[in-house]
C-alpha positions as CSV (number, residue, x, y, z in Angstrom):
1,M,0.0,0.0,0.0
2,S,1.3,3.5,-0.9
3,E,1.4,6.1,1.8
4,R,-1.4,7.9,0.1
5,S,-3.9,5.0,-0.4
6,W,-6.4,4.0,2.2
7,E,-7.0,0.4,3.3
8,L,-10.7,0.4,2.6
9,V,-12.0,-3.0,1.4
10,G,-15.2,-1.5,-0.1
11,A,-13.4,1.4,-1.7
12,P,-10.1,0.1,-3.1
13,N,-9.2,3.2,-5.0
14,A,-9.8,5.6,-2.1
15,R,-6.7,7.8,-1.5
16,D,-5.4,10.9,0.3
17,L,-4.1,13.7,-1.9
18,G,-1.8,14.7,0.9
19,G,1.9,14.9,0.2
20,L,1.7,16.1,-3.4
21,V,3.9,19.1,-4.1
22,G,2.1,22.3,-5.0
23,F,3.0,26.0,-5.2
24,D,6.3,27.1,-3.8
25,G,7.2,23.6,-2.9
26,R,4.4,23.4,-0.3
27,R,2.8,20.0,0.0
28,V,-0.9,19.2,0.1
29,R,-1.8,18.7,3.7
30,P,-2.5,15.0,4.6
31,G,-6.0,14.1,5.7
32,V,-7.8,17.0,4.2
33,L,-8.7,15.9,0.7
34,I,-9.8,12.3,0.2
35,R,-11.1,10.9,-3.1
36,T,-13.2,7.8,-3.0
37,P,-15.8,5.8,-4.9
38,A,-19.3,5.7,-3.5
39,L,-19.2,4.6,0.1
40,G,-22.2,2.3,0.2
41,R,-20.0,-0.8,-0.2
42,L,-17.8,-0.1,2.8
43,T,-17.4,-3.0,5.2
44,D,-17.9,-2.9,9.0
45,E,-14.1,-3.0,9.2
46,D,-13.8,0.0,6.9
47,L,-15.8,2.3,9.1
48,P,-13.2,2.8,11.9
49,V,-10.6,3.7,9.2
50,L,-13.0,6.4,7.9
51,A,-13.7,7.5,11.4
52,K,-10.1,8.3,12.0
53,L,-10.3,10.8,9.2
54,G,-13.4,12.5,10.7
55,P,-14.8,14.0,7.5
56,A,-16.5,17.3,8.0
57,C,-18.1,17.3,4.5
58,V,-18.9,14.6,1.8
59,V,-19.5,15.8,-1.7
60,D,-21.5,13.3,-3.8
61,L,-21.3,13.9,-7.6
62,R,-23.8,11.2,-8.5
63,D,-27.1,11.7,-10.2
64,H,-30.3,10.5,-8.6
65,S,-30.6,7.7,-11.1
66,E,-27.3,6.3,-9.8
67,M,-28.1,6.7,-6.2
68,V,-31.4,4.8,-6.4
69,V,-29.7,1.6,-7.5
70,A,-26.9,1.8,-4.9
71,P,-26.9,1.4,-1.1
72,P,-26.6,4.6,0.8
73,D,-23.2,5.8,1.7
74,R,-21.9,4.4,5.0
75,L,-20.4,7.3,6.9
76,S,-18.7,7.9,10.2
77,G,-19.9,10.7,12.4
78,E,-22.3,13.3,11.0
79,P,-20.6,15.0,8.1
80,R,-22.3,17.6,6.0
81,V,-23.4,15.8,2.8
82,V,-23.7,17.9,-0.4
83,H,-25.1,16.5,-3.6
84,L,-23.6,18.1,-6.7
85,P,-24.7,15.9,-9.6
86,V,-22.6,15.7,-12.7
87,H,-24.8,13.9,-15.2
88,D,-25.3,14.2,-18.9
89,A,-28.7,12.9,-20.0
90,E,-27.3,12.4,-23.5
91,H,-24.6,10.1,-22.2
92,P,-26.1,8.2,-19.3
93,V,-23.1,5.8,-19.0
94,F,-22.6,6.4,-15.3
95,T,-26.0,5.1,-14.5
96,Y,-25.2,1.8,-16.2
97,V,-21.8,1.7,-14.5
98,S,-23.5,2.1,-11.1
99,A,-25.8,-0.9,-11.7
100,V,-23.0,-3.1,-13.0
101,L,-20.6,-2.2,-10.2
102,L,-23.2,-3.3,-7.7
103,G,-24.1,-6.5,-9.6
104,H,-27.7,-5.3,-10.0
105,D,-27.8,-5.3,-13.8
106,L,-25.1,-7.2,-15.5
107,G,-27.4,-7.3,-18.5
108,A,-26.6,-3.6,-19.0
109,Y,-23.8,-5.0,-21.2
110,A,-25.4,-3.7,-24.4
111,A,-25.9,-0.2,-23.1
112,L,-22.3,-0.1,-21.7
113,A,-20.9,-1.4,-25.0
114,E,-22.6,1.5,-26.8
115,Q,-22.1,4.3,-24.3
116,G,-18.7,3.2,-23.0
117,T,-16.5,3.2,-26.1
118,P,-13.2,5.1,-25.9
119,G,-14.7,7.8,-28.2
120,A,-17.8,8.1,-26.1
121,M,-15.7,8.4,-22.9
122,A,-13.6,11.1,-24.5
123,A,-16.8,13.0,-25.4
124,I,-17.9,12.8,-21.8
125,Y,-14.6,14.3,-20.6
126,R,-15.0,17.2,-23.0
127,W,-18.5,17.7,-21.7
128,F,-17.0,17.9,-18.2
129,V,-15.4,21.1,-19.4
130,T,-18.2,22.7,-21.3
131,G,-21.5,21.2,-20.0
132,E,-23.4,23.8,-17.9
133,S,-24.4,21.4,-15.1
134,A,-20.9,20.0,-15.0
135,R,-19.4,23.5,-14.7
136,E,-21.8,24.4,-12.0
137,S,-21.2,21.3,-9.9
138,F,-17.5,21.1,-10.3
139,G,-17.1,24.9,-9.6
140,A,-19.3,24.5,-6.4
141,A,-17.2,21.6,-5.3
142,V,-13.9,23.5,-5.6
143,R,-15.4,26.4,-3.7
144,L,-16.5,24.1,-0.9
145,A,-13.0,22.8,-0.6
146,A,-11.8,26.3,0.0
147,E,-13.8,26.7,3.2
148,A,-12.1,25.5,6.3
149,E,-15.3,24.3,7.9
150,N,-15.7,21.6,5.1
151,L,-12.3,20.0,5.9
152,P,-11.5,17.2,5.9
153,L,-13.4,16.8,2.6
154,V,-14.4,13.4,1.1
155,Y,-15.7,13.5,-2.5
156,H,-16.9,10.8,-4.7
157,C,-19.0,9.7,-7.7
158,S,-19.9,6.0,-8.3
159,A,-16.7,4.3,-9.4
160,G,-14.5,7.2,-8.1
161,K,-12.5,7.5,-11.3
162,D,-14.0,9.9,-13.9
163,R,-15.9,12.7,-12.3
164,T,-14.0,12.2,-9.1
165,G,-10.8,12.1,-11.2
166,W,-11.6,15.4,-13.0
167,L,-12.5,17.1,-9.7
168,T,-9.1,15.9,-8.5
169,V,-7.5,17.5,-11.5
170,L,-9.2,20.8,-10.8
171,L,-8.2,20.8,-7.1
172,L,-4.6,19.8,-7.7
173,S,-4.3,22.3,-10.6
174,A,-5.6,25.1,-8.4
175,L,-3.0,24.1,-5.8
176,G,-0.2,24.2,-8.3
177,V,0.6,20.5,-8.4
178,A,2.6,19.5,-11.6
179,E,0.6,18.0,-14.4
180,D,2.7,14.8,-14.4
181,A,1.9,14.2,-10.7
182,I,-1.8,14.9,-11.4
183,R,-1.8,12.4,-14.3
184,A,-0.1,9.8,-12.1
185,D,-2.8,10.1,-9.5
186,Y,-5.5,9.8,-12.2
187,L,-4.0,6.7,-13.7
188,A,-3.4,5.0,-10.4
189,N,-7.1,4.0,-10.5
190,N,-6.3,1.2,-12.9
191,R,-3.8,-0.5,-10.6
192,L,-5.9,-0.1,-7.5
193,T,-9.1,-1.5,-9.1
194,E,-7.5,-4.3,-11.1
195,S,-9.0,-7.1,-9.0
196,L,-12.5,-5.5,-8.9
197,R,-12.4,-5.1,-12.7
198,A,-11.5,-8.7,-13.2
199,V,-14.5,-9.8,-11.0
200,I,-16.9,-7.6,-12.9
201,L,-15.8,-8.8,-16.3
202,E,-15.9,-12.4,-15.2
203,A,-19.5,-12.0,-13.9
204,M,-20.5,-10.4,-17.3
205,R,-18.9,-13.3,-19.2
206,R,-21.0,-15.8,-17.2
207,R,-24.1,-13.6,-17.7
208,Q,-23.5,-13.0,-21.4
209,P,-21.9,-16.3,-22.8
210,G,-20.5,-15.9,-26.2
211,M,-20.3,-12.2,-26.1
212,D,-17.0,-10.2,-26.1
213,V,-17.4,-8.4,-22.7
214,E,-13.9,-6.8,-23.3
215,V,-15.7,-4.1,-25.3
216,V,-16.9,-2.6,-22.0
217,R,-13.4,-2.4,-20.5
218,P,-12.9,1.2,-21.7
219,V,-15.7,2.4,-19.3
220,L,-14.3,0.3,-16.4
221,E,-10.9,2.0,-16.4
222,V,-9.3,5.3,-17.0
223,R,-7.1,6.1,-20.0
224,P,-4.7,8.9,-20.8
225,E,-6.7,9.8,-23.9
226,Y,-9.7,10.6,-21.7
227,L,-7.8,13.1,-19.7
228,D,-6.1,14.5,-22.8
229,A,-9.6,15.1,-24.3
230,A,-10.6,17.2,-21.3
231,Y,-7.3,19.2,-21.3
232,E,-7.6,19.9,-25.0
233,E,-11.2,21.1,-24.5
234,V,-10.0,23.4,-21.7
235,H,-7.4,25.0,-24.0
236,R,-9.7,25.1,-27.0
237,V,-12.5,27.0,-25.1
238,H,-10.5,29.0,-22.5
239,G,-6.9,29.1,-23.7
240,S,-5.5,28.2,-20.3
241,F,-6.4,26.2,-17.2
242,G,-6.3,29.3,-15.1
243,A,-8.9,31.0,-17.4
244,Y,-11.0,27.9,-17.2
245,L,-11.0,27.9,-13.4
246,R,-11.9,31.6,-13.4
247,D,-14.3,32.0,-16.3
248,G,-15.7,28.4,-16.6
249,L,-16.0,27.5,-13.0
250,G,-16.2,30.8,-11.1
251,V,-13.1,30.1,-9.1
252,T,-12.0,33.6,-8.2
253,D,-8.6,34.7,-6.9
254,D,-10.1,34.8,-3.4
255,V,-11.1,31.2,-3.7
256,L,-7.6,30.2,-4.9
257,V,-6.0,32.1,-2.0
258,A,-8.3,30.3,0.4
259,L,-7.6,26.9,-1.2
260,R,-3.9,27.3,-0.9
261,A,-4.1,28.7,2.6
262,H,-6.2,25.8,3.9
263,L,-4.9,22.9,1.8
264,L,-1.1,23.5,1.5
265,E,1.3,23.0,4.3
């Protein structure tokens, strides 16, 4: 286990962003920003681990259609829970992923095969940048992280890799973390969820004999080209990441100052 990962059986890709180097060589404070998948699959043994963190706020990026097929988050204490859905009705891939992750609808293979191609995933990442509801929710989440009363902050979607991954990019970019370190954190999802992915694909093979379930692999992992699509859209629309934070997400200079004051050592 790396020093930044968390030993959560029900959330294998949960990790602390602490320790990454930001502006002026200052590191992200440990224990204040935790990225996770949905927390409904936490085990009884996981709860004391989460309790040690003592989250003050939990940001949930899921749409209602995902939440109704999933067990409620298992939380320690009484953190403030804020729902900031990032959902594109034209590309409802995350709703299918939620059902498959929980084993509720392994028959969603056909929908995933259509909605989860590499090209479709890249389109969703571009929508993260330009979609109105995406901009509203991501911007609100960044502003929440800038408020000391919301720390420690836990944030998640369903699988904890795409929307959670892009929000992590936003937060770390605002904190001045180098792009190569940001990219490494993003891609770490595949290593951390390798066993889970194998279980899901095997279950789908049994449910759909004779079908090539490998065609759904693109939606079960993260890929560099997905992240590249979002970065390219940022520069196409806004010219720079700083302009995107300011003009696209409403992250003002005051918010940036507060983020760095509260989240960097």
